[in-house]
Biotite code that builds the C-alpha atoms (Angstrom):
import biotite.structure as struc

atoms = struc.array([
    struc.Atom([-74.489, 6.488, 135.948], chain_id="A", res_id=1, res_name="MET", atom_name="CA", element="C"),
    struc.Atom([-76.772, 7.646, 133.532], chain_id="A", res_id=2, res_name="ILE", atom_name="CA", element="C"),
    struc.Atom([-79.060, 9.652, 135.472], chain_id="A", res_id=3, res_name="LYS", atom_name="CA", element="C"),
    struc.Atom([-81.267, 10.815, 131.765], chain_id="A", res_id=4, res_name="TYR", atom_name="CA", element="C"),
    struc.Atom([-80.979, 11.286, 128.198], chain_id="A", res_id=5, res_name="PHE", atom_name="CA", element="C"),
    struc.Atom([-80.682, 14.008, 126.343], chain_id="A", res_id=6, res_name="GLY", atom_name="CA", element="C"),
    struc.Atom([-82.174, 12.513, 122.959], chain_id="A", res_id=7, res_name="ASN", atom_name="CA", element="C"),
    struc.Atom([-84.406, 9.477, 121.734], chain_id="A", res_id=8, res_name="LYS", atom_name="CA", element="C"),
    struc.Atom([-82.235, 8.039, 120.236], chain_id="A", res_id=9, res_name="ILE", atom_name="CA", element="C"),
    struc.Atom([-80.261, 6.841, 123.243], chain_id="A", res_id=10, res_name="ALA", atom_name="CA", element="C"),
    struc.Atom([-83.134, 6.688, 125.358], chain_id="A", res_id=11, res_name="SER", atom_name="CA", element="C"),
    struc.Atom([-84.265, 3.911, 122.861], chain_id="A", res_id=12, res_name="ASP", atom_name="CA", element="C"),
    struc.Atom([-81.771, 2.332, 122.244], chain_id="A", res_id=13, res_name="LEU", atom_name="CA", element="C"),
    struc.Atom([-81.184, 1.899, 125.694], chain_id="A", res_id=14, res_name="TYR", atom_name="CA", element="C"),
    struc.Atom([-84.584, 1.338, 127.290], chain_id="A", res_id=15, res_name="HIS", atom_name="CA", element="C"),
    struc.Atom([-85.936, -1.526, 124.009], chain_id="A", res_id=16, res_name="LYS", atom_name="CA", element="C"),
    struc.Atom([-82.918, -1.891, 122.471], chain_id="A", res_id=17, res_name="GLY", atom_name="CA", element="C"),
    struc.Atom([-83.752, -0.729, 118.736], chain_id="A", res_id=18, res_name="VAL", atom_name="CA", element="C"),
    struc.Atom([-84.339, 3.023, 117.348], chain_id="A", res_id=19, res_name="CYS", atom_name="CA", element="C"),
    struc.Atom([-85.149, 3.993, 113.825], chain_id="A", res_id=20, res_name="ARG", atom_name="CA", element="C"),
    struc.Atom([-82.680, 7.245, 113.341], chain_id="A", res_id=21, res_name="THR", atom_name="CA", element="C"),
    struc.Atom([-78.780, 5.193, 113.777], chain_id="A", res_id=22, res_name="LEU", atom_name="CA", element="C"),
    struc.Atom([-78.178, 2.306, 111.420], chain_id="A", res_id=23, res_name="PRO", atom_name="CA", element="C"),
    struc.Atom([-78.467, -0.947, 112.523], chain_id="A", res_id=24, res_name="ARG", atom_name="CA", element="C"),
    struc.Atom([-75.361, -2.337, 112.389], chain_id="A", res_id=25, res_name="GLN", atom_name="CA", element="C"),
    struc.Atom([-74.256, 0.000, 114.904], chain_id="A", res_id=26, res_name="PHE", atom_name="CA", element="C"),
    struc.Atom([-77.136, -1.053, 117.161], chain_id="A", res_id=27, res_name="TRP", atom_name="CA", element="C"),
    struc.Atom([-74.787, -3.734, 119.450], chain_id="A", res_id=28, res_name="LYS", atom_name="CA", element="C"),
    struc.Atom([-71.914, -1.779, 119.823], chain_id="A", res_id=29, res_name="ARG", atom_name="CA", element="C"),
    struc.Atom([-74.271, 1.354, 121.397], chain_id="A", res_id=30, res_name="ALA", atom_name="CA", element="C"),
    struc.Atom([-76.208, -0.203, 123.410], chain_id="A", res_id=31, res_name="ILE", atom_name="CA", element="C"),
    struc.Atom([-73.362, -2.300, 124.676], chain_id="A", res_id=32, res_name="HIS", atom_name="CA", element="C"),
    struc.Atom([-71.598, 1.058, 125.700], chain_id="A", res_id=33, res_name="LEU", atom_name="CA", element="C"),
    struc.Atom([-74.504, 2.364, 127.358], chain_id="A", res_id=34, res_name="LEU", atom_name="CA", element="C"),
    struc.Atom([-74.537, -0.446, 129.641], chain_id="A", res_id=35, res_name="GLU", atom_name="CA", element="C"),
    struc.Atom([-70.709, 0.151, 130.097], chain_id="A", res_id=36, res_name="ILE", atom_name="CA", element="C"),
    struc.Atom([-71.721, 3.574, 130.821], chain_id="A", res_id=37, res_name="MET", atom_name="CA", element="C"),
    struc.Atom([-74.883, 2.397, 133.824], chain_id="A", res_id=38, res_name="GLU", atom_name="CA", element="C"),
    struc.Atom([-72.374, 0.399, 135.390], chain_id="A", res_id=39, res_name="ALA", atom_name="CA", element="C"),
    struc.Atom([-68.866, 2.373, 135.905], chain_id="A", res_id=40, res_name="VAL", atom_name="CA", element="C"),
    struc.Atom([-68.591, 5.137, 138.243], chain_id="A", res_id=41, res_name="GLU", atom_name="CA", element="C"),
    struc.Atom([-65.247, 7.552, 136.841], chain_id="A", res_id=42, res_name="ASP", atom_name="CA", element="C"),
    struc.Atom([-64.295, 8.023, 133.259], chain_id="A", res_id=43, res_name="LEU", atom_name="CA", element="C"),
    struc.Atom([-61.156, 6.067, 133.646], chain_id="A", res_id=44, res_name="GLU", atom_name="CA", element="C"),
    struc.Atom([-63.335, 2.582, 134.270], chain_id="A", res_id=45, res_name="GLU", atom_name="CA", element="C"),
    struc.Atom([-65.129, 3.892, 131.262], chain_id="A", res_id=46, res_name="LEU", atom_name="CA", element="C"),
    struc.Atom([-62.209, 3.690, 129.313], chain_id="A", res_id=47, res_name="LYS", atom_name="CA", element="C"),
    struc.Atom([-61.284, 0.597, 130.638], chain_id="A", res_id=48, res_name="ARG", atom_name="CA", element="C"),
    struc.Atom([-64.594, -1.743, 130.323], chain_id="A", res_id=49, res_name="LYS", atom_name="CA", element="C"),
    struc.Atom([-65.024, 0.193, 126.885], chain_id="A", res_id=50, res_name="GLY", atom_name="CA", element="C"),
    struc.Atom([-63.052, -2.336, 124.649], chain_id="A", res_id=51, res_name="PHE", atom_name="CA", element="C"),
    struc.Atom([-62.704, -2.758, 121.801], chain_id="A", res_id=52, res_name="PRO", atom_name="CA", element="C"),
    struc.Atom([-59.921, -1.647, 121.570], chain_id="A", res_id=53, res_name="PRO", atom_name="CA", element="C"),
    struc.Atom([-60.813, 1.559, 122.019], chain_id="A", res_id=54, res_name="ASN", atom_name="CA", element="C"),
    struc.Atom([-64.122, 4.384, 122.878], chain_id="A", res_id=55, res_name="ILE", atom_name="CA", element="C"),
    struc.Atom([-61.697, 7.568, 121.924], chain_id="A", res_id=56, res_name="ARG", atom_name="CA", element="C"),
    struc.Atom([-63.060, 9.173, 125.294], chain_id="A", res_id=57, res_name="LEU", atom_name="CA", element="C"),
    struc.Atom([-62.227, 12.866, 124.654], chain_id="A", res_id=58, res_name="HIS", atom_name="CA", element="C"),
    struc.Atom([-63.789, 16.221, 125.675], chain_id="A", res_id=59, res_name="GLN", atom_name="CA", element="C"),
    struc.Atom([-65.325, 18.178, 123.326], chain_id="A", res_id=60, res_name="LEU", atom_name="CA", element="C"),
    struc.Atom([-64.636, 22.057, 122.896], chain_id="A", res_id=61, res_name="SER", atom_name="CA", element="C"),
    struc.Atom([-66.268, 25.546, 121.384], chain_id="A", res_id=62, res_name="GLY", atom_name="CA", element="C"),
    struc.Atom([-69.878, 25.682, 122.473], chain_id="A", res_id=63, res_name="ASN", atom_name="CA", element="C"),
    struc.Atom([-69.787, 22.173, 123.123], chain_id="A", res_id=64, res_name="ARG", atom_name="CA", element="C"),
    struc.Atom([-66.723, 22.415, 126.157], chain_id="A", res_id=65, res_name="LYS", atom_name="CA", element="C"),
    struc.Atom([-68.265, 20.545, 129.277], chain_id="A", res_id=66, res_name="GLY", atom_name="CA", element="C"),
    struc.Atom([-69.161, 17.763, 127.116], chain_id="A", res_id=67, res_name="GLU", atom_name="CA", element="C"),
    struc.Atom([-67.928, 14.570, 125.794], chain_id="A", res_id=68, res_name="TRP", atom_name="CA", element="C"),
    struc.Atom([-67.651, 12.019, 123.569], chain_id="A", res_id=69, res_name="ALA", atom_name="CA", element="C"),
    struc.Atom([-66.935, 8.083, 122.958], chain_id="A", res_id=70, res_name="ILE", atom_name="CA", element="C"),
    struc.Atom([-67.303, 6.907, 119.511], chain_id="A", res_id=71, res_name="ASP", atom_name="CA", element="C"),
    struc.Atom([-69.978, 4.014, 118.490], chain_id="A", res_id=72, res_name="ILE", atom_name="CA", element="C"),
    struc.Atom([-67.904, 3.114, 115.381], chain_id="A", res_id=73, res_name="HIS", atom_name="CA", element="C"),
    struc.Atom([-64.266, 5.241, 114.696], chain_id="A", res_id=74, res_name="LYS", atom_name="CA", element="C"),
    struc.Atom([-65.328, 6.204, 111.004], chain_id="A", res_id=75, res_name="THR", atom_name="CA", element="C"),
    struc.Atom([-68.986, 6.729, 110.683], chain_id="A", res_id=76, res_name="SER", atom_name="CA", element="C"),
    struc.Atom([-69.353, 9.447, 112.285], chain_id="A", res_id=77, res_name="GLY", atom_name="CA", element="C"),
    struc.Atom([-71.459, 8.280, 115.316], chain_id="A", res_id=78, res_name="TRP", atom_name="CA", element="C"),
    struc.Atom([-70.809, 9.297, 119.055], chain_id="A", res_id=79, res_name="ARG", atom_name="CA", element="C"),
    struc.Atom([-72.107, 9.279, 122.371], chain_id="A", res_id=80, res_name="ILE", atom_name="CA", element="C"),
    struc.Atom([-71.998, 12.380, 123.805], chain_id="A", res_id=81, res_name="THR", atom_name="CA", element="C"),
    struc.Atom([-72.919, 13.315, 128.107], chain_id="A", res_id=82, res_name="PHE", atom_name="CA", element="C"),
    struc.Atom([-71.810, 15.165, 130.376], chain_id="A", res_id=83, res_name="ARG", atom_name="CA", element="C"),
    struc.Atom([-70.153, 13.499, 133.390], chain_id="A", res_id=84, res_name="PHE", atom_name="CA", element="C"),
    struc.Atom([-70.624, 15.165, 136.863], chain_id="A", res_id=85, res_name="GLU", atom_name="CA", element="C"),
    struc.Atom([-70.691, 14.009, 140.629], chain_id="A", res_id=86, res_name="ASN", atom_name="CA", element="C"),
    struc.Atom([-70.383, 9.878, 138.660], chain_id="A", res_id=87, res_name="SER", atom_name="CA", element="C"),
    struc.Atom([-73.662, 10.249, 136.736], chain_id="A", res_id=88, res_name="GLU", atom_name="CA", element="C"),
    struc.Atom([-73.441, 10.759, 133.006], chain_id="A", res_id=89, res_name="PHE", atom_name="CA", element="C"),
    struc.Atom([-76.010, 13.160, 132.262], chain_id="A", res_id=90, res_name="ILE", atom_name="CA", element="C"),
    struc.Atom([-77.787, 14.775, 128.948], chain_id="A", res_id=91, res_name="ASP", atom_name="CA", element="C"),
    struc.Atom([-76.200, 10.866, 127.191], chain_id="A", res_id=92, res_name="VAL", atom_name="CA", element="C"),
    struc.Atom([-76.937, 11.377, 123.307], chain_id="A", res_id=93, res_name="LYS", atom_name="CA", element="C"),
    struc.Atom([-76.988, 9.454, 120.459], chain_id="A", res_id=94, res_name="VAL", atom_name="CA", element="C"),
    struc.Atom([-75.947, 11.700, 117.568], chain_id="A", res_id=95, res_name="GLU", atom_name="CA", element="C"),
    struc.Atom([-73.889, 11.474, 113.770], chain_id="A", res_id=96, res_name="ASP", atom_name="CA", element="C"),
    struc.Atom([-71.367, 14.565, 114.461], chain_id="A", res_id=97, res_name="TYR", atom_name="CA", element="C"),
    struc.Atom([-70.748, 14.593, 110.741], chain_id="A", res_id=98, res_name="HIS", atom_name="CA", element="C"),
])
């Protein structure tokens, strides 16, 4: 379950189905991943339901230690980042890491 969003991009995509920042060709995939995050109870379930084919769930390091990321598109640089605590997704953001 998503407890709260950390940026307007993620919130707009989830609540409105549109946003101004993320390129339009990635909207459907990002919305799908956010809907899965809302429905699952743990990270293993997120991995299983995040098909196709691999969401590349991974922990971040350095000053982002404690956060996780999943790719919206593997080569575009767009990903969803979050913290996972008590079976809830916290500070969910859609961001370009390039």
